[in-house]
C-alpha positions in Angstrom: 0.0 0.0 0.0 1.3 3.5 -1.0 1.0 6.2 1.6 0.8 9.7 0.2 1.7 12.9 2.2 -0.7 15.7 2.2 1.3 18.6 0.9 -1.5 21.1 -0.1 -2.6 22.9 3.1 -5.6 24.9 1.7 -7.5 21.9 0.5 -10.0 19.7 2.3 -9.3 16.0 2.3 -11.6 13.1 3.1 -10.1 9.9 5.0 -11.7 6.5 5.2 -10.4 4.5 7.9 -10.7 0.6 7.6 -10.8 -1.8 10.3 -8.7 -5.1 10.2 -10.5 -8.4 11.4 -13.4 -6.3 12.8 -11.2 -5.2 15.9 -13.9 -3.4 18.1 -12.0 -0.2 18.0 -14.6 2.2 19.4 -15.8 -0.1 22.2 -12.7 -1.0 24.0 -11.0 2.0 25.8 -7.6 1.1 25.0 -8.2 1.5 21.4 -10.6 4.4 21.4 -8.1 6.5 23.6 -5.1 5.9 21.1 -7.3 7.2 18.3 -8.8 10.1 20.4 -5.3 11.3 21.8 -3.8 11.1 18.3 -6.5 13.3 16.8 -6.5 15.8 19.7 -2.6 16.1 19.4 -3.0 16.7 15.5 -5.7 19.4 16.2 -3.4 21.2 18.9 -0.1 20.8 17.4 -0.8 20.8 13.6 -4.1 22.9 13.3 -6.2 19.8 12.3 -9.8 20.6 11.5 -12.2 17.6 11.8 -15.6 17.4 10.4 -17.8 14.6 10.6 -20.6 13.8 8.1 -23.1 11.0 8.6 
């Protein structure tokens, strides 16, 4: 799998995370906390804006 860097800072990008082997990522606190803490770090240190659409 190729991972690409986002270099254009003025655009909006969409990501689609996938779950391997149906790991219950959001029901176990240990997994959920890693994701939330990582996103909060990116918001605080890198200026990440997060938008959620259903």
